[in-house]
KEDRENSE-131771 format. One record per residue: residue number from 1; residue in one letter; x, y, z of N, C-alpha, C in turn. Coordinates in nm, 3 decimals. Layout:
<recs>
rec num->NUM&residu->a&npx->X&npy->Y&npz->Z&capx->X&capy->Y&capz->Z&cpx->X&cpy->Y&cpz->Z
...
</recs>
This chain:
<recs>
rec num->1&residu->m&npx->0.996&npy->1.917&npz->-0.045&capx->1.019&capy->1.787&capz->0.003&cpx->1.081&cpy->1.690&cpz->-0.087
rec num->2&residu->d&npx->1.195&npy->1.609&npz->-0.045&capx->1.249&capy->1.534&capz->-0.130&cpx->1.168&cpy->1.394&cpz->-0.171
rec num->3&residu->t&npx->1.144&npy->1.364&npz->-0.287&capx->1.043&capy->1.299&capz->-0.360&cpx->1.146&cpy->1.170&cpz->-0.391
rec num->4&residu->k&npx->1.273&npy->1.126&npz->-0.383&capx->1.340&capy->1.017&capz->-0.399&cpx->1.284&cpy->0.904&cpz->-0.316
rec num->5&residu->d&npx->1.308&npy->0.943&npz->-0.178&capx->1.270&capy->0.834&capz->-0.097&cpx->1.172&cpy->0.873&cpz->0.009
rec num->6&residu->l&npx->1.052&npy->0.861&npz->0.016&capx->0.962&capy->0.930&capz->0.108&cpx->0.951&cpy->0.806&cpz->0.256
rec num->7&residu->k&npx->0.943&npy->0.845&npz->0.361&capx->0.932&capy->0.811&capz->0.493&cpx->0.782&cpy->0.771&cpz->0.494
rec num->8&residu->i&npx->0.796&npy->0.685&npz->0.575&capx->0.647&capy->0.642&capz->0.618&cpx->0.563&cpy->0.757&cpz->0.689
rec num->9&residu->s&npx->0.639&npy->0.823&npz->0.780&capx->0.565&capy->0.958&capz->0.852&cpx->0.527&cpy->1.061&cpz->0.753
rec num->10&residu->e&npx->0.613&npy->1.116&npz->0.664&capx->0.590&capy->1.167&capz->0.543&cpx->0.451&cpy->1.120&cpz->0.487
rec num->11&residu->l&npx->0.456&npy->1.034&npz->0.437&capx->0.343&capy->0.942&capz->0.354&cpx->0.220&cpy->1.000&cpz->0.481
rec num->12&residu->m&npx->0.229&npy->0.956&npz->0.597&capx->0.128&capy->0.998&capz->0.680&cpx->0.057&cpy->1.132&cpz->0.693
rec num->13&residu->d&npx->0.179&npy->1.214&npz->0.684&capx->0.150&capy->1.356&capz->0.718&cpx->0.084&cpy->1.415&cpz->0.566
rec num->14&residu->m&npx->0.113&npy->1.370&npz->0.448&capx->0.064&capy->1.407&capz->0.318&cpx->-0.083&cpy->1.356&cpz->0.308
rec num->15&residu->s&npx->-0.117&npy->1.253&npz->0.358&capx->-0.228&capy->1.178&capz->0.399&cpx->-0.335&cpy->1.239&cpz->0.457
rec num->16&residu->y&npx->-0.271&npy->1.291&npz->0.557&capx->-0.376&capy->1.372&capz->0.649&cpx->-0.379&cpy->1.526&cpz->0.587
rec num->17&residu->k&npx->-0.295&npy->1.561&npz->0.518&capx->-0.318&capy->1.716&capz->0.471&cpx->-0.425&cpy->1.693&cpz->0.345
rec num->18&residu->l&npx->-0.430&npy->1.616&npz->0.300&capx->-0.489&capy->1.583&capz->0.170&cpx->-0.655&cpy->1.578&cpz->0.206
rec num->19&residu->w&npx->-0.654&npy->1.478&npz->0.340&capx->-0.791&capy->1.464&capz->0.393&cpx->-0.820&cpy->1.610&cpz->0.451
rec num->20&residu->e&npx->-0.734&npy->1.679&npz->0.524&capx->-0.786&capy->1.799&capz->0.612&cpx->-0.838&cpy->1.887&cpz->0.464
rec num->21&residu->k&npx->-0.779&npy->1.883&npz->0.351&capx->-0.813&capy->1.973&capz->0.246&cpx->-0.968&cpy->1.924&cpz->0.190
rec num->22&residu->n&npx->-0.990&npy->1.814&npz->0.222&capx->-1.135&capy->1.751&capz->0.144&cpx->-1.207&cpy->1.699&cpz->0.245
rec num->23&residu->k&npx->-1.178&npy->1.732&npz->0.390&capx->-1.250&capy->1.691&capz->0.486&cpx->-1.415&cpy->1.701&cpz->0.491
rec num->24&residu->d&npx->-1.430&npy->1.825&npz->0.399&capx->-1.577&capy->1.831&capz->0.422&cpx->-1.673&cpy->1.731&cpz->0.302
rec num->25&residu->k&npx->-1.581&npy->1.673&npz->0.206&capx->-1.656&capy->1.578&capz->0.120&cpx->-1.604&cpy->1.449&cpz->0.153
rec num->26&residu->w&npx->-1.506&npy->1.407&npz->0.212&capx->-1.481&capy->1.274&capz->0.243&cpx->-1.501&cpy->1.231&cpz->0.395
rec num->27&residu->s&npx->-1.507&npy->1.085&npz->0.373&capx->-1.533&capy->1.058&capz->0.526&cpx->-1.428&cpy->1.093&cpz->0.621
rec num->28&residu->p&npx->-1.483&npy->1.086&npz->0.766&capx->-1.405&capy->1.111&capz->0.882&cpx->-1.305&cpy->1.038&cpz->0.884
rec num->29&residu->m&npx->-1.172&npy->1.088&npz->0.943&capx->-1.052&capy->1.029&capz->0.979&cpx->-1.089&cpy->0.916&cpz->1.092
rec num->30&residu->e&npx->-1.174&npy->0.852&npz->1.122&capx->-1.207&capy->0.752&capz->1.208&cpx->-1.204&cpy->0.602&cpz->1.188
rec num->31&residu->p&npx->-1.147&npy->0.523&npz->1.278&capx->-1.168&capy->0.377&capz->1.270&cpx->-1.278&cpy->0.293&cpz->1.169
rec num->32&residu->e&npx->-1.406&npy->0.352&npz->1.229&capx->-1.495&capy->0.281&capz->1.142&cpx->-1.507&cpy->0.285&cpz->0.993
rec num->33&residu->y&npx->-1.439&npy->0.402&npz->0.923&capx->-1.406&capy->0.401&capz->0.791&cpx->-1.295&cpy->0.328&cpz->0.738
rec num->34&residu->g&npx->-1.199&npy->0.285&npz->0.816&capx->-1.077&capy->0.179&capz->0.801&cpx->-1.140&cpy->0.086&cpz->0.702
rec num->35&residu->r&npx->-1.251&npy->0.018&npz->0.721&capx->-1.276&capy->-0.098&capz->0.626&cpx->-1.286&cpy->-0.073&cpz->0.471
rec num->36&residu->d&npx->-1.367&npy->0.050&npz->0.504&capx->-1.382&capy->0.097&capz->0.344&cpx->-1.292&cpy->0.134&cpz->0.248
rec num->37&residu->f&npx->-1.143&npy->0.172&npz->0.351&capx->-1.027&capy->0.215&capz->0.258&cpx->-0.981&cpy->0.119&cpz->0.227
rec num->38&residu->i&npx->-0.984&npy->-0.001&npz->0.307&capx->-0.928&capy->-0.144&capz->0.258&cpx->-0.980&cpy->-0.180&cpz->0.166
rec num->39&residu->l&npx->-1.088&npy->-0.165&npz->0.140&capx->-1.185&capy->-0.194&capz->-0.005&cpx->-1.149&cpy->-0.138&cpz->-0.092
rec num->40&residu->y&npx->-1.124&npy->-0.023&npz->-0.090&capx->-1.067&capy->0.085&capz->-0.164&cpx->-0.933&cpy->0.049&cpz->-0.224
rec num->41&residu->m&npx->-0.870&npy->-0.016&npz->-0.122&capx->-0.711&capy->-0.031&capz->-0.178&cpx->-0.703&cpy->-0.153&cpz->-0.250
rec num->42&residu->i&npx->-0.803&npy->-0.258&npz->-0.217&capx->-0.802&capy->-0.385&capz->-0.292&cpx->-0.862&cpy->-0.357&cpz->-0.434
rec num->43&residu->e&npx->-0.946&npy->-0.254&npz->-0.440&capx->-0.969&capy->-0.215&capz->-0.590&cpx->-0.872&cpy->-0.170&cpz->-0.665
rec num->44&residu->e&npx->-0.771&npy->-0.067&npz->-0.608&capx->-0.674&capy->-0.024&capz->-0.664&cpx->-0.571&cpy->-0.158&cpz->-0.712
rec num->45&residu->v&npx->-0.542&npy->-0.259&npz->-0.622&capx->-0.453&capy->-0.365&capz->-0.644&cpx->-0.554&cpy->-0.423&cpz->-0.766
rec num->46&residu->g&npx->-0.649&npy->-0.424&npz->-0.796&capx->-0.718&capy->-0.495&capz->-0.890&cpx->-0.689&cpy->-0.444&cpz->-1.041
rec num->47&residu->e&npx->-0.712&npy->-0.296&npz->-1.000&capx->-0.642&capy->-0.208&capz->-1.162&cpx->-0.508&cpy->-0.220&cpz->-1.180
rec num->48&residu->a&npx->-0.424&npy->-0.251&npz->-1.102&capx->-0.264&capy->-0.282&capz->-1.089&cpx->-0.246&cpy->-0.426&cpz->-1.149
rec num->49&residu->i&npx->-0.359&npy->-0.509&npz->-1.125&capx->-0.324&capy->-0.650&capz->-1.203&cpx->-0.408&cpy->-0.640&cpz->-1.313
rec num->50&residu->a&npx->-0.490&npy->-0.562&npz->-1.350&capx->-0.526&capy->-0.559&capz->-1.497&cpx->-0.447&cpy->-0.522&cpz->-1.607
rec num->51&residu->i&npx->-0.380&npy->-0.422&npz->-1.534&capx->-0.233&capy->-0.351&capz->-1.622&cpx->-0.180&cpy->-0.487&cpz->-1.666
rec num->52&residu->i&npx->-0.128&npy->-0.552&npz->-1.555&capx->-0.047&capy->-0.666&capz->-1.579&cpx->-0.096&cpy->-0.776&cpz->-1.679
rec num->53&residu->k&npx->-0.215&npy->-0.794&npz->-1.659&capx->-0.296&capy->-0.914&capz->-1.748&cpx->-0.335&cpy->-0.840&cpz->-1.913
rec num->54&residu->k&npx->-0.352&npy->-0.711&npz->-1.884&capx->-0.347&capy->-0.658&capz->-2.056&cpx->-0.240&cpy->-0.613&cpz->-2.098
rec num->55&residu->k&npx->-0.139&npy->-0.566&npz->-2.053&capx->-0.027&capy->-0.513&capz->-2.107&cpx->0.090&cpy->-0.622&cpz->-2.104
rec num->56&residu->g&npx->0.102&npy->-0.683&npz->-1.978&capx->0.216&capy->-0.785&capz->-1.938&cpx->0.329&cpy->-0.698&cpz->-1.898
rec num->57&residu->e&npx->0.418&npy->-0.800&npz->-1.832&capx->0.515&capy->-0.781&capz->-1.764&cpx->0.617&cpy->-0.709&cpz->-1.855
rec num->58&residu->e&npx->0.652&npy->-0.753&npz->-1.973&capx->0.729&capy->-0.694&capz->-2.056&cpx->0.695&cpy->-0.544&cpz->-2.109
rec num->59&residu->e&npx->0.602&npy->-0.521&npz->-2.102&capx->0.541&capy->-0.390&capz->-2.168&cpx->0.554&cpy->-0.288&cpz->-2.061
rec num->60&residu->i&npx->0.526&npy->-0.332&npz->-1.907&capx->0.573&capy->-0.244&capz->-1.792&cpx->0.677&cpy->-0.225&cpz->-1.801
rec num->61&residu->m&npx->0.786&npy->-0.287&npz->-1.805&capx->0.923&capy->-0.276&capz->-1.826&cpx->0.967&cpy->-0.178&cpz->-1.911
rec num->62&residu->k&npx->0.927&npy->-0.204&npz->-2.024&capx->0.989&capy->-0.114&capz->-2.150&cpx->0.902&cpy->-0.020&cpz->-2.201
rec num->63&residu->d&npx->0.789&npy->-0.010&npz->-2.176&capx->0.692&capy->0.115&capz->-2.234&cpx->0.689&cpy->0.191&cpz->-2.103
rec num->64&residu->s&npx->0.750&npy->0.329&npz->-2.137&capx->0.701&capy->0.445&capz->-2.044&cpx->0.543&cpy->0.456&cpz->-1.986
rec num->65&residu->t&npx->0.491&npy->0.453&npz->-2.093&capx->0.342&capy->0.497&capz->-2.067&cpx->0.266&cpy->0.410&cpz->-1.988
rec num->66&residu->t&npx->0.289&npy->0.288&npz->-2.015&capx->0.242&capy->0.158&capz->-1.950&cpx->0.305&cpy->0.146&cpz->-1.805
rec num->67&residu->r&npx->0.428&npy->0.176&npz->-1.796&capx->0.486&capy->0.158&capz->-1.651&cpx->0.438&cpy->0.285&cpz->-1.593
rec num->68&residu->e&npx->0.415&npy->0.414&npz->-1.621&capx->0.370&capy->0.517&capz->-1.514&cpx->0.223&cpy->0.490&cpz->-1.471
rec num->69&residu->r&npx->0.151&npy->0.441&npz->-1.572&capx->0.037&capy->0.413&capz->-1.519&cpx->0.039&cpy->0.293&cpz->-1.408
rec num->70&residu->f&npx->0.097&npy->0.176&npz->-1.444&capx->0.109&capy->0.091&capz->-1.321&cpx->0.170&cpy->0.143&cpz->-1.204
rec num->71&residu->v&npx->0.259&npy->0.234&npz->-1.220&capx->0.317&capy->0.259&capz->-1.081&cpx->0.213&cpy->0.361&cpz->-1.013
rec num->72&residu->e&npx->0.135&npy->0.433&npz->-1.119&capx->0.020&capy->0.523&capz->-1.046&cpx->-0.044&cpy->0.437&cpz->-0.976
rec num->73&residu->e&npx->-0.091&npy->0.323&npz->-1.024&capx->-0.168&capy->0.232&capz->-0.954&cpx->-0.158&cpy->0.208&cpz->-0.808
rec num->74&residu->l&npx->0.015&npy->0.130&npz->-0.833&capx->0.076&capy->0.119&capz->-0.677&cpx->0.081&cpy->0.241&cpz->-0.596
rec num->75&residu->g&npx->0.069&npy->0.326&npz->-0.645&capx->0.074&capy->0.456&capz->-0.565&cpx->-0.051&cpy->0.483&cpz->-0.499
rec num->76&residu->d&npx->-0.152&npy->0.423&npz->-0.570&capx->-0.310&capy->0.438&capz->-0.528&cpx->-0.312&cpy->0.341&cpz->-0.430
rec num->77&residu->v&npx->-0.262&npy->0.223&npz->-0.431&capx->-0.272&capy->0.147&capz->-0.324&cpx->-0.194&cpy->0.165&cpz->-0.218
rec num->78&residu->l&npx->-0.075&npy->0.228&npz->-0.208&capx->-0.002&capy->0.285&capz->-0.095&cpx->-0.110&cpy->0.385&cpz->-0.044
rec num->79&residu->m&npx->-0.131&npy->0.479&npz->-0.118&capx->-0.217&capy->0.577&capz->-0.064&cpx->-0.353&cpy->0.549&cpz->0.025
rec num->80&residu->y&npx->-0.403&npy->0.448&npz->-0.018&capx->-0.535&capy->0.385&capz->0.071&cpx->-0.491&cpy->0.296&cpz->0.200
rec num->81&residu->f&npx->-0.365&npy->0.223&npz->0.179&capx->-0.317&capy->0.177&capz->0.269&cpx->-0.287&cpy->0.288&cpz->0.397
rec num->82&residu->i&npx->-0.207&npy->0.370&npz->0.342&capx->-0.159&capy->0.473&capz->0.457&cpx->-0.282&cpy->0.550&cpz->0.528
rec num->83&residu->d&npx->-0.390&npy->0.575&npz->0.430&capx->-0.500&capy->0.625&capz->0.498&cpx->-0.573&cpy->0.535&cpz->0.562
rec num->84&residu->v&npx->-0.543&npy->0.391&npz->0.590&capx->-0.622&capy->0.293&capz->0.672&cpx->-0.505&cpy->0.316&cpz->0.800
rec num->85&residu->l&npx->-0.388&npy->0.312&npz->0.798&capx->-0.287&capy->0.345&capz->0.910&cpx->-0.330&cpy->0.479&cpz->0.972
rec num->86&residu->n&npx->-0.369&npy->0.589&npz->0.905&capx->-0.430&capy->0.708&capz->0.968&cpx->-0.533&cpy->0.678&cpz->1.052
rec num->87&residu->r&npx->-0.646&npy->0.605&npz->0.974&capx->-0.780&capy->0.598&capz->1.042&cpx->-0.790&cpy->0.505&cpz->1.161
rec num->88&residu->f&npx->-0.668&npy->0.424&npz->1.176&capx->-0.638&capy->0.335&capz->1.273&cpx->-0.582&cpy->0.414&cpz->1.373
rec num->89&residu->n&npx->-0.536&npy->0.536&npz->1.358&capx->-0.437&capy->0.599&capz->1.449&cpx->-0.323&cpy->0.522&cpz->1.454
rec num->90&residu->v&npx->-0.260&npy->0.445&npz->1.369&capx->-0.128&capy->0.373&capz->1.391&cpx->-0.004&cpy->0.465&cpz->1.346
rec num->91&residu->s&npx->0.069&npy->0.471&npz->1.443&capx->0.184&capy->0.568&capz->1.393&cpx->0.282&cpy->0.517&cpz->1.306
rec num->92&residu->a&npx->0.369&npy->0.581&npz->1.234&capx->0.472&capy->0.546&capz->1.184&cpx->0.564&cpy->0.452&cpz->1.256
rec num->93&residu->e&npx->0.606&npy->0.497&npz->1.399&capx->0.700&capy->0.387&capz->1.451&cpx->0.613&cpy->0.275&cpz->1.503
rec num->94&residu->e&npx->0.492&npy->0.272&npz->1.531&capx->0.422&capy->0.153&capz->1.574&cpx->0.437&cpy->0.041&cpz->1.451
rec num->95&residu->f&npx->0.409&npy->0.123&npz->1.329&capx->0.389&capy->0.039&capz->1.209&cpx->0.543&cpy->-0.018&cpz->1.171
rec num->96&residu->s&npx->0.653&npy->0.069&npz->1.199&capx->0.762&capy->0.025&capz->1.151&cpx->0.844&cpy->-0.075&cpz->1.268
rec num->97&residu->s&npx->0.793&npy->-0.070&npz->1.375&capx->0.831&capy->-0.151&capz->1.465&cpx->0.778&cpy->-0.316&cpz->1.414
rec num->98&residu->i&npx->0.667&npy->-0.323&npz->1.431&capx->0.569&capy->-0.431&capz->1.390&cpx->0.640&cpy->-0.471&cpz->1.245
rec num->99&residu->y&npx->0.652&npy->-0.409&npz->1.172&capx->0.709&capy->-0.464&capz->1.026&cpx->0.848&cpy->-0.493&cpz->1.053
rec num->100&residu->m&npx->0.945&npy->-0.440&npz->1.122&capx->1.059&capy->-0.519&capz->1.134&cpx->1.061&cpy->-0.655&cpz->1.222
rec num->101&residu->k&npx->0.971&npy->-0.665&npz->1.323&capx->0.926&capy->-0.785&capz->1.385&cpx->0.916&cpy->-0.894&cpz->1.301
rec num->102&residu->k&npx->0.804&npy->-0.857&npz->1.206&capx->0.779&capy->-0.937&capz->1.106&cpx->0.871&cpy->-0.998&cpz->0.994
rec num->103&residu->f&npx->0.960&npy->-0.883&npz->0.946&capx->1.058&capy->-0.917&capz->0.874&cpx->1.155&cpy->-1.013&cpz->0.932
rec num->104&residu->n&npx->1.203&npy->-0.979&npz->1.041&capx->1.282&capy->-1.056&capz->1.098&cpx->1.233&cpy->-1.216&cpz->1.142
rec num->105&residu->k&npx->1.129&npy->-1.211&npz->1.162&capx->1.052&capy->-1.338&capz->1.198&cpx->1.047&cpy->-1.436&cpz->1.045
rec num->106&residu->n&npx->1.036&npy->-1.332&npz->0.914&capx->1.049&capy->-1.422&capz->0.816&cpx->1.154&cpy->-1.433&cpz->0.745
rec num->107&residu->m&npx->1.278&npy->-1.381&npz->0.798&capx->1.426&capy->-1.406&capz->0.752&cpx->1.466&cpy->-1.544&cpz->0.811
rec num->108&residu->e&npx->1.371&npy->-1.573&npz->0.913&capx->1.408&capy->-1.703&capz->1.011&cpx->1.341&cpy->-1.809&cpz->0.959
rec num->109&residu->r&npx->1.261&npy->-1.800&npz->0.873&capx->1.161&capy->-1.920&capz->0.832&cpx->1.213&cpy->-1.973&cpz->0.723
rec num->110&residu->n&npx->1.164&npy->-2.132&npz->0.703&capx->1.226&capy->-2.206&capz->0.620&cpx->1.093&cpy->-2.231&cpz->0.532
rec num->111&residu->y&npx->1.073&npy->-2.145&npz->0.441&capx->0.943&capy->-2.169&capz->0.359&cpx->0.916&cpy->-2.275&cpz->0.285
rec num->112&residu->s&npx->1.044&npy->-2.362&npz->0.236&capx->1.037&capy->-2.480&capz->0.199&cpx->0.963&cpy->-2.586&cpz->0.283
rec num->113&residu->e&npx->1.043&npy->-2.584&npz->0.399&capx->1.000&capy->-2.697&capz->0.471&cpx->0.893&cpy->-2.670&cpz->0.534
rec num->114&residu->q&npx->0.833&npy->-2.518&npz->0.568&capx->0.706&capy->-2.476&capz->0.596&cpx->0.573&cpy->-2.522&cpz->0.501
rec num->115&residu->y&npx->0.587&npy->-2.535&npz->0.384&capx->0.492&capy->-2.536&capz->0.270&cpx->0.517&cpy->-2.663&cpz->0.187
rec num->116&residu->k&npx->0.622&npy->-2.752&npz->0.236&capx->0.658&capy->-2.862&capz->0.159&cpx->0.532&cpy->-2.991&cpz->0.168
rec num->117&residu->n&npx->0.449&npy->-2.993&npz->0.237&capx->0.289&capy->-3.062&capz->0.231&cpx->0.174&cpy->-2.999&cpz->0.197
rec num->118&residu->l&npx->0.202&npy->-2.874&npz->0.176&capx->0.068&capy->-2.772&capz->0.144&cpx->-0.016&cpy->-2.851&cpz->0.013
rec num->119&residu->f&npx->0.090&npy->-2.864&npz->-0.111&capx->0.023&capy->-2.909&capz->-0.237&cpx->0.019&cpy->-3.050&cpz->-0.264
rec num->120&residu->k&npx->0.052&npy->-3.129&npz->-0.152&capx->0.002&capy->-3.282&capz->-0.181&cpx->-0.098&cpy->-3.333&cpz->-0.204
</recs>
């Protein structure tokens, strides 16, 4: 498998394979467990934030060990996100379609206008 640029469908397949290997120990691949995996994902976001707070942006950009730890935490975030997609049976195509709709909507947004009164 090419690791230079993984596709969403490949990530979802990998997630499911890992779950298959551990399904006797892990929670079922069912929607009612999706909330737990969102919480796990948030926990991993917190770990990435902790690295930023403790080490700083400069060290993440210049120190290979710190950078590897930071990117690993981001990988954990993505793994849990993909687990959520799988648990709610969201296909790669469905996610991609909705993501592109949101992207295109955001490309048309005027953020300056939208938020100009927010902090008054």
